C-alpha positions in Angstrom: 25.3 -3.3 12.4 27.9 -1.0 13.5 31.2 -0.2 11.8 33.6 -1.0 14.3 35.6 2.0 15.6 33.4 4.5 14.1 30.2 4.2 15.9 28.0 4.5 12.8 25.1 2.3 12.2 24.8 1.0 8.7 21.4 1.7 7.1 19.1 -1.2 6.8 19.1 -3.4 3.7 16.1 -2.7 1.3 14.7 -6.1 1.9 15.0 -5.7 5.7 13.3 -2.3 5.5 10.5 -3.9 3.3 10.0 -6.7 5.8 10.0 -4.2 8.8 7.2 -2.1 7.0 5.3 -5.3 6.0 5.4 -6.4 9.7 4.1 -2.9 10.7 1.3 -2.9 8.4 0.4 -6.5 9.2 0.5 -6.0 13.0 -1.7 -2.8 12.6 -4.4 -4.8 10.8 -4.0 -7.8 13.2 -4.3 -5.6 16.4 -7.7 -3.9 15.0 -9.2 -7.4 14.1 -8.0 -9.3 17.2 -6.3 -7.0 19.6 -2.9 -6.4 20.8 -2.5 -9.9 22.3 -3.0 -11.7 19.0 -0.4 -14.3 18.2 2.7 -13.2 16.5 2.4 -16.1 14.1 -0.8 -14.3 12.8 1.2 -11.1 12.2 4.0 -13.0 10.6 1.5 -15.0 8.2 -0.2 -11.6 7.2 3.0 -10.0 6.5 4.5 -13.0 4.7 7.5 -13.4 6.8 8.5 -15.9 9.5 8.0 -15.3 13.2 11.9 -15.0 13.7 11.7 -11.8 11.3 9.3 -10.5 13.5 11.2 -11.1 16.6 14.3 -9.8 15.1 12.9 -6.5 14.2 10.7 -6.2 17.2 12.1 -8.3 20.2 9.0 -7.7 22.4 5.4 -7.0 21.9 5.7 -3.6 23.4 8.4 -2.7 20.9 6.0 -3.8 18.1 3.1 -1.8 19.5 5.3 1.3 19.9 6.6 0.8 16.3 3.1 0.5 14.7 1.8 3.4 16.6 4.9 5.6 15.5 4.6 4.3 11.8 0.9 5.2 11.8 1.6 8.8 13.0 4.2 9.3 10.4 1.8 8.2 7.9 -0.6 10.8 8.8 2.3 13.3 8.9 3.2 12.3 5.3 -0.5 12.3 4.2 -0.9 15.9 5.4 1.9 17.1 3.1 0.6 15.1 0.2 -3.0 16.4 0.9 -1.9 20.0 1.0 0.1 19.6 -2.3 -2.6 17.5 -4.4 -6.0 18.3 -2.9 -8.5 20.5 -4.9 -8.6 23.1 -2.2 -7.0 23.7 1.3 -10.5 22.8 2.7 -10.5 19.6 0.9 -7.1 18.8 2.1 -8.3 19.4 5.7 -11.2 17.0 5.3 -9.1 14.3 3.7 -6.6 14.5 6.4 -9.4 14.3 8.9 -10.8 11.2 7.4 -7.4 9.5 7.9 -7.2 11.1 11.4 -10.4 9.5 12.3 -9.3 6.1 11.1 -6.2 6.5 13.3 -8.2 7.5 16.4 -10.9 4.6 16.0 -8.2 2.0 15.4 -6.3 3.2 18.5 -9.2 2.8 20.8 -8.3 -0.8 21.2 -4.8 0.1 22.2 -6.1 2.5 25.0 -5.8 0.0 27.7 -2.3 -1.0 26.8 -1.1 2.6 26.1 -2.3 3.6 29.7 -0.7 0.5 31.3 2.3 0.7 33.8 4.6 -0.2 30.9 7.1 2.8 30.7 7.8 2.4 27.0 4.3 3.7 26.4 4.6 6.9 28.2 6.0 9.1 25.7 3.6 8.1 22.8 1.0 10.8 23.6 3.5 13.6 23.5 4.8 12.1 20.2 1.2 11.9 18.8 0.7 15.7 19.8 4.1 16.9 18.7 4.0 15.4 15.2 0.2 15.9 14.4 -0.7 19.2 15.9 1.6 21.0 13.5 0.2 19.1 10.5 -3.4 19.9 11.5 -2.3 23.8 12.3 -0.8 24.0 8.7 -3.9 22.7 7.2 -6.3 24.9 9.3 -4.0 28.0 8.5 -4.1 27.1 4.5 -7.9 26.9 4.6 -8.2 30.1 6.6 -5.9 31.8 4.4 -7.7 30.7 1.3 -11.0 32.1 2.8 -12.7 28.7 3.0 -12.8 28.7 6.9 -12.9 31.2 9.6 -9.4 31.9 11.0 -8.5 31.2 14.6 -9.4 27.6 14.9 -7.1 25.7 17.4 -5.6 22.5 16.0 -5.5 21.1 19.6 -9.4 21.8 20.2 -10.2 20.2 16.7 -8.2 17.1 17.3 -9.7 16.7 20.9 -13.2 17.2 19.4 -12.6 14.6 16.8 -11.2 12.2 19.5 -14.5 12.7 21.4 -16.5 12.1 18.2 -14.7 9.0 17.6 -15.3 7.6 21.1 -18.6 6.2 20.2 -17.3 4.4 17.3 -17.2 0.6 17.6 -20.1 0.4 20.1 -22.5 -0.8 17.7 -25.5 0.8 16.1 -25.2 2.9 13.1 -22.8 5.6 14.3 -20.2 6.5 11.7 -17.6 8.6 13.2 -16.1 9.5 9.8 -19.6 11.1 8.8 -20.0 12.9 11.9 -16.5 14.3 11.8 -17.3 15.3 8.3 -20.1 17.6 9.6 -17.8 19.2 12.0 -15.1 19.8 9.3 -17.9 21.2 6.8 -19.2 23.3 9.7 -15.9 25.1 9.7 -16.4 26.5 6.2 -17.5 30.0 5.6 -20.8 30.6 4.2 
């Protein structure tokens, strides 16, 4: 809603924001379980709302996919801040954040085809991902280095790429556990 003549947008009502978040969380879970082409009615049912509510917040499937992706990136940003403030050590904060990052990367593998499609709305998502998450990783690495728990000089970009590579084999069957393997990587950063 726009205030006529003032050009300001009114904030969303609390219930509307709550519904939007419920839809985003439900869509993320449904996309992982059934793919991005899952019926909107499945997402609505999981969110506890009607399909009209989903459509009101996200008029197209592409809008929903972009919103889910951005929502999950922002959750990672918030988690980085929380872990930095509450973990028993900076290295533990880095390890906790990397666990969430692994979950994010593994669940986004199902979106790879969609995100690399000709749909222009998906083009900025990679830059958004890097712009929002690389600084979080850099801060966690710097804190762990400053505390003496890891060697200084690790590149957040390289670490995130390495984790992405280690996550690539997830979901292909077998007993490969990307979180466990990334745990080895993060543990290997520690000083002796």
